[in-house]
N, C-alpha and C positions, 0 to 999 in steps of 0.2 A: 868740704870738711875732711873727708877721708883722704883726698889727695894731699892736703896740707900735712896730715899726720904721716903720710908716706914720705914726704919731703923731710920732716923732722926725724923720722926713723932712719932714712938714708944718711942724714948728717951724723946722727949718733943715737943709737937705741938707749945706751946707758945714760946719756946726758939729757935726752929730750923725751923719751917715752917712759923708761923705768922710774924716773923721778916724779912722774905724775901720780897723784893719790887716787887709788881705785875708788870708784863710786862718786867722785867729785866732778861736777860739770866744769868744763873748761871752755873758754871762748878764744877763738883764734884771731890774732891780729897781726897785721903787716906793719912793720916800722923799722927804720934804719936799714932797709934792704934785706930784711929777714922776717920769717914767720916766728911767732911765739905763742905759747899757750898760757893763758892767764885766767885767774878766777874772777876777774872784773868783767862784768857783763858789758857787751858792746852791741851797738845797733849798726847794721850795714845799710848805707844809703838812707838812713832815717826810717827804715821800714822792716828790715829782716833781722831776725834773731837766729843765731847759729851757735850751737854748743855740741861738745863731744864729751862722752863719759866712757872711761875705760873700765873693764872688769876682768877678773881673772879667768883663766881657761884651764880646765882639767882634761887629762887624757887617760884612756883606758889602757889595758895591757897590750892592745894592738896598735897603740899610738894614735887612736882616733879620738876626736873631741868627745868628751863624756859630759853631758849636761846634768847627770844625777850623781856623779861620784868621781872616781879616778884620782889621779895624782896631779898636783899643780904643774903647769908648764910655764916657766918663767920667761920663755922666749916667744910666747904668744899672748895677745890680749884681744878681748872682744871690744869692738868699738860700737857705741850707740850714738849716732849723729842725729840731732834734732834741729830742724829748720822750721821757723814759724813766722807768720806775717799777718797783719790785720788789714782788712779792707771794709767796705761799707756793710757787708753782710756778716762780719764776724772774724774770728781768728782761724787761720788754716795752719795745721801742723803736719809735717811729714817726718817720719822716723825711719832711719835706715840703719840696719845692723850688719856688721861684717867683722872679719878678723884681720889682725895685722901681726906679722911675724918678724923676728929679728933676723932678716935674711943675710945681713953682712957681718953678723957676730961682732958688732961694734958698740 
């Protein structure tokens, strides 16, 4: 999930990342030779659910990420990736959080 967002970032931050609504779960799908983020839930191999949600990032006066205040950094987003699947004993969910930055100013 994170690698797909990096591909979308590399192609165009302004067209692929900045256009996503913060706090909205997106599902990543492959079609017509390219990745896309959509709000339509999809199932991978009939078993796995994968979503990513972006949230804003603030920085303090030292340019460090500030979780309790600071100023918005439009060139950085927090990614929360959620993968889940069901089996005979229940549903398993894994959550991964990281940050993505507009490295190429595109």
